NURO-399991 format. One record per residue (C-alpha): residue number from 1; residue in one letter; y, x, z. Coordinates in Angstrom, 3 decimals, decimal comma, padded with zeros to 6 digits. Layout:
N
NUM_A_Y_X_Z .
...
***
This chain:
190
1_M_011,184_018,865_-005,736 .
2_I_007,380_018,785_-005,273 .
3_L_005,775_020,886_-002,643 .
4_F_001,740_020,943_-004,071 .
5_N_-000,348_020,814_-006,623 .
6_W_001,072_018,166_-009,540 .
7_P_-001,788_017,548_-011,578 .
8_W_000,927_015,240_-013,835 .
9_G_003,189_017,135_-015,194 .
10_D_006,784_015,810_-016,239 .
11_L_006,363_012,216_-014,465 .
12_Q_008,228_012,326_-010,680 .
13_P_007,027_011,231_-007,945 .
14_H_006,873_007,380_-005,855 .
15_T_008,735_006,154_-009,485 .
16_Y_006,375_003,595_-010,318 .
17_D_006,115_-000,266_-009,926 .
18_F_002,662_-000,891_-011,817 .
19_I_-000,027_001,866_-012,862 .
20_M_-003,209_000,919_-015,228 .
21_S_-005,703_004,243_-015,143 .
22_D_-008,518_004,416_-017,514 .
23_F_-010,183_007,555_-016,061 .
24_A_-012,467_009,711_-017,627 .
25_W_-015,537_008,858_-015,839 .
26_E_-018,495_010,699_-016,033 .
27_F_-021,315_008,494_-017,427 .
28_A_-024,940_008,993_-015,772 .
29_L_-026,954_008,770_-019,727 .
30_R_-030,200_007,294_-019,391 .
31_S_-032,048_008,065_-022,903 .
32_S_-030,757_010,993_-025,172 .
33_K_-030,422_007,700_-027,714 .
34_G_-027,320_007,062_-026,164 .
35_E_-025,420_010,099_-026,447 .
36_A_-023,693_010,551_-029,537 .
37_K_-021,980_006,478_-028,377 .
38_S_-021,434_008,289_-024,574 .
39_A_-017,714_009,006_-023,157 .
40_Q_-019,098_012,350_-022,875 .
41_A_-019,248_012,788_-026,134 .
42_Q_-015,524_011,339_-026,562 .
43_Y_-014,039_013,205_-024,351 .
44_K_-013,002_015,436_-021,414 .
45_V_-014,605_013,684_-018,408 .
46_M_-014,107_014,075_-015,566 .
47_S_-016,702_013,778_-011,670 .
48_L_-016,545_011,277_-009,842 .
49_A_-015,320_013,193_-007,055 .
50_E_-011,935_014,593_-009,196 .
51_I_-010,994_011,289_-009,683 .
52_K_-010,974_009,899_-005,751 .
53_D_-009,221_013,625_-005,203 .
54_L_-006,445_012,386_-008,066 .
55_P_-003,511_011,924_-006,027 .
56_V_-002,671_008,487_-008,153 .
57_L_-000,205_006,403_-004,896 .
58_D_001,719_010,114_-005,169 .
59_L_002,966_008,469_-008,562 .
60_C_003,622_004,942_-006,906 .
61_A_007,067_002,939_-005,539 .
62_E_006,825_002,048_-001,974 .
63_N_005,143_-001,623_-003,539 .
64_A_002,672_-001,343_-006,288 .
65_V_-000,002_-002,248_-007,966 .
66_H_-003,114_-000,035_-009,910 .
67_W_-005,233_-001,801_-012,213 .
68_M_-007,962_000,248_-013,040 .
69_W_-010,474_000,461_-015,547 .
70_A_-013,759_000,426_-014,967 .
71_T_-017,410_000,221_-016,660 .
72_N_-020,006_-002,699_-014,957 .
73_P_-022,374_-000,231_-014,341 .
74_M_-020,417_001,572_-012,132 .
75_L_-018,470_-000,748_-010,209 .
76_P_-019,446_000,122_-006,917 .
77_Q_-017,866_003,845_-007,708 .
78_A_-015,426_001,923_-009,038 .
79_I_-014,078_000,439_-005,421 .
80_E_-014,928_003,829_-004,127 .
81_V_-012,007_005,028_-006,151 .
82_M_-009,598_002,508_-005,533 .
83_K_-010,138_003,138_-002,030 .
84_A_-010,175_007,093_-001,984 .
85_Q_-007,059_006,808_-003,426 .
86_G_-005,375_004,827_-001,262 .
87_F_-005,072_001,473_-002,696 .
88_E_-006,357_-001,530_-001,244 .
89_Y_-008,291_-003,760_-003,552 .
90_K_-007,233_-007,020_-004,257 .
91_T_-009,268_-008,523_-007,303 .
92_A_-010,885_-008,160_-010,714 .
93_G_-010,449_-009,344_-013,922 .
94_T_-012,223_-008,852_-017,183 .
95_W_-011,781_-008,290_-020,305 .
96_L_-014,340_-010,120_-023,361 .
97_K_-014,644_-007,931_-026,099 .
98_T_-014,846_-009,823_-030,287 .
99_T_-015,058_-008,286_-033,434 .
100_V_-012,932_-008,547_-036,005 .
101_H_-014,771_-011,945_-036,794 .
102_G_-013,789_-013,453_-033,581 .
103_K_-017,643_-013,589_-032,131 .
104_I_-018,097_-011,525_-028,807 .
105_S_-019,381_-007,682_-029,439 .
106_F_-022,539_-006,757_-028,795 .
107_G_-022,612_-003,288_-027,437 .
108_T_-025,250_-001,059_-025,651 .
109_G_-025,877_-001,389_-022,029 .
110_Y_-028,147_-001,309_-018,821 .
111_I_-030,384_-004,116_-018,434 .
112_L_-027,207_-006,600_-020,173 .
113_R_-025,831_-005,050_-023,152 .
114_S_-022,303_-005,001_-022,897 .
115_S_-020,011_-007,309_-024,299 .
116_S_-016,584_-007,118_-021,357 .
117_E_-015,145_-004,389_-019,339 .
118_P_-014,392_-005,063_-016,371 .
119_F_-010,802_-003,797_-014,527 .
120_L_-009,647_-003,687_-010,768 .
121_I_-006,363_-004,730_-009,233 .
122_G_-005,668_-002,519_-006,041 .
123_T_-001,775_-002,291_-004,108 .
124_R_000,595_-000,293_-002,321 .
125_G_002,867_-002,324_000,028 .
126_N_003,077_-005,724_-000,994 .
127_P_004,405_-006,210_-004,830 .
128_K_005,519_-009,042_-006,483 .
129_T_003,803_-010,583_-009,111 .
130_S_004,020_-013,144_-011,529 .
131_K_001,267_-016,283_-009,825 .
132_S_000,676_-017,041_-013,912 .
133_V_-001,507_-014,088_-014,734 .
134_R_-005,379_-015,268_-015,684 .
135_S_-008,445_-012,830_-014,518 .
136_G_-009,941_-012,979_-017,954 .
137_F_-009,339_-012,213_-021,755 .
138_T_-010,401_-011,303_-025,148 .
139_G_-009,711_-008,780_-027,606 .
140_L_-010,504_-006,933_-030,337 .
141_A_-013,328_-003,782_-029,399 .
142_R_-011,914_-000,945_-030,919 .
143_E_-012,616_002,283_-031,181 .
144_H_-014,148_003,773_-028,205 .
145_S_-012,141_003,909_-024,621 .
146_R_-008,936_001,993_-026,659 .
147_K_-008,478_-001,335_-024,868 .
148_P_-006,898_-004,321_-026,556 .
149_E_-003,351_-005,299_-027,301 .
150_E_-003,938_-008,644_-024,467 .
151_A_-003,896_-006,013_-021,362 .
152_Y_-000,483_-005,234_-021,946 .
153_R_000,611_-007,945_-022,711 .
154_A_-001,170_-009,308_-019,315 .
155_A_000,413_-006,346_-017,525 .
156_E_003,885_-006,870_-018,835 .
157_R_003,732_-010,461_-017,792 .
158_L_002,310_-009,704_-014,059 .
159_M_005,334_-007,617_-013,344 .
160_P_007,648_-008,030_-015,935 .
161_R_010,131_-005,501_-014,472 .
162_A_008,027_-002,927_-013,134 .
163_R_008,522_000,600_-013,800 .
164_R_004,752_000,668_-015,515 .
165_L_002,564_004,180_-016,377 .
166_E_-000,346_004,351_-018,076 .
167_L_-002,595_007,050_-016,904 .
168_F_-005,015_008,787_-019,180 .
169_S_-003,280_006,648_-022,118 .
170_R_-003,952_007,307_-026,192 .
171_T_-001,125_004,938_-027,140 .
172_N_002,350_005,391_-026,417 .
173_R_004,186_001,826_-026,551 .
174_P_007,299_001,240_-025,355 .
175_G_008,548_000,341_-021,905 .
176_W_005,586_002,525_-020,738 .
177_D_005,273_006,484_-019,174 .
178_H_001,672_007,883_-020,349 .
179_F_000,055_011,068_-019,360 .
180_G_-003,486_012,502_-020,680 .
181_D_-004,865_014,710_-022,977 .
182_E_-005,347_012,208_-025,524 .
183_T_-001,501_010,105_-025,460 .
184_G_-000,338_009,172_-028,932 .
185_K_-003,937_009,525_-030,114 .
186_F_-003,288_005,536_-031,759 .
187_E_-000,200_003,554_-032,753 .
188_V_000,547_000,452_-031,345 .
189_A_-000,934_-002,933_-032,940 .
190_A_001,478_-004,485_-034,826 .
***
């Protein structure tokens, strides 16, 4: 029985060994030129305070990993979120975005043009993880905020027997539970 305002629908508390989250960060635009490419133009976003208040830890088993996608300009805020949600920050990794031709992508950005996306790894308790997963990988940049298949393969290698959840997911994939407004928006790549 859930005794408080549970924001996670049918998801059960204290269930997941591994959570991958892609929060709908509200991003401060520095000019109107980037407005059409912004997160706000793609989907409903959340304030930093709203994200910090999400009870993600309540979804976790006693020993769990939280893989949290972030953005380079908002890394300090992402670390704040991880701590506010009750996770102990452990390390970070990077997705180097590539084009369909195998070249490094050339995105928008502040000072530097973005060609990568960071993720933070935090823990609750002492989860057992593989020691063979690298902190960086290359992967195809696709639709706005869509993550590469390489990320999911890395996550599955990191904790092969984990009960996995993707928060704010856009793709329903076998072996994972999903939550978010856009769940099922994209097909799993073959």
